[in-house]
N, C-alpha and C positions, 0 to 999 in steps of 0.2 A: 313587360319583362321586370325582372324583380329586381330589385336594388345590389343585390351581388351578382349579379349577372356579367356584371364584365373581368370579376372574380369566381366564376362558377369552377373553372377549372382548378384554380388556386384551391378552394375550400373542397370540393371532393377529394382532389389530394390528401390535403390533412386527413380529412373525416376517414380514407380506405388504412394512412396508416393509424390512426388508431384506431380503427379496427380489429387490423392486425396486433395492435401493444393488448387489445382485449382479448381476444382469443391465445395469446403469447400468455396472459391472464392465467387462462382457466388451463394451458397447461400446463404452467408452474405449479397452479394446484394440484394438478395430476399427480404430478410428480413429486408431490410434498417435497417442494421449493421452500430453501429459509423465507422465514416469516418477511425478514424486512428487506428481501429479495421482492417479495411480493410487492410490499408496500412500495417500495420505492417504484415498481412499475405501476403499481395505482397511482403515482403520485404524478408519474411521464401523462398517462392518457391522459388522469385531469387537466394539468396544464396544458394539453393536446384540443383540448376541449376549450378552454377559454379563451384559450388562442383565437380558434375560429367562432368562438363565440365575439370575442371583439371585433374581429373583419365584419361578421356579418350586421354588428352593432354599427360600425364604422361605413358601414355600406350604406347601410339602412337612412343615418341619418343626413349621410352626404347625394340619396337620391330621393327614399322617400318623403323624408322631413322635406325638404328643399323645395322639394315637388310641389306635397302640401301647402308649402308657404306662399308659394305663388299663385297658389288658388283661392287662397282665402282666409280669411280669421279662424272662422269655423274650422274648417276640414286640417286645418293647422295646427291649434290647440288640440284635438284627437289625436292629429299623429303624433304631438310632443308628449301626451299624458300615456300614450300607447310605450313610445319611448322612455320613459319616464318609469312606468311600470316594469320593464325587461330590463333596464339598469337595475330595478334593485332587485328580482328577481336574481340577479347576473351577483351581485355584490351580498346576496343572502347564500350563493351556494358554495 
C-alpha cells in the first residue's frame, strides 16, 4: 500500500477538481476570456496542485519514511534523500 492509501479518495477528488479547472482554462482561451481571468484560474490550478503535492508529501513522510526508519539506517537514508529531493523539486516549482 502506498503512503497516500488512507487519503486516496481525497487525493483523487482534488485531482478531478484540478482536471476540471484545467479543462475550464482551455475553454476560457477558446472563448477569448480576459487575460487576467485566465491567469487567475491558472493560479487556482497551481494552488490546487501544490495542495495535493503537500498532502502526498505528508503521507509519504508519515508512512514510507517512518517505515524505512524502522527498517534500518541504509533504507532510512535512501528514503530521506528521496524525500529531500522531492521537497527541493516542490520548492523550485
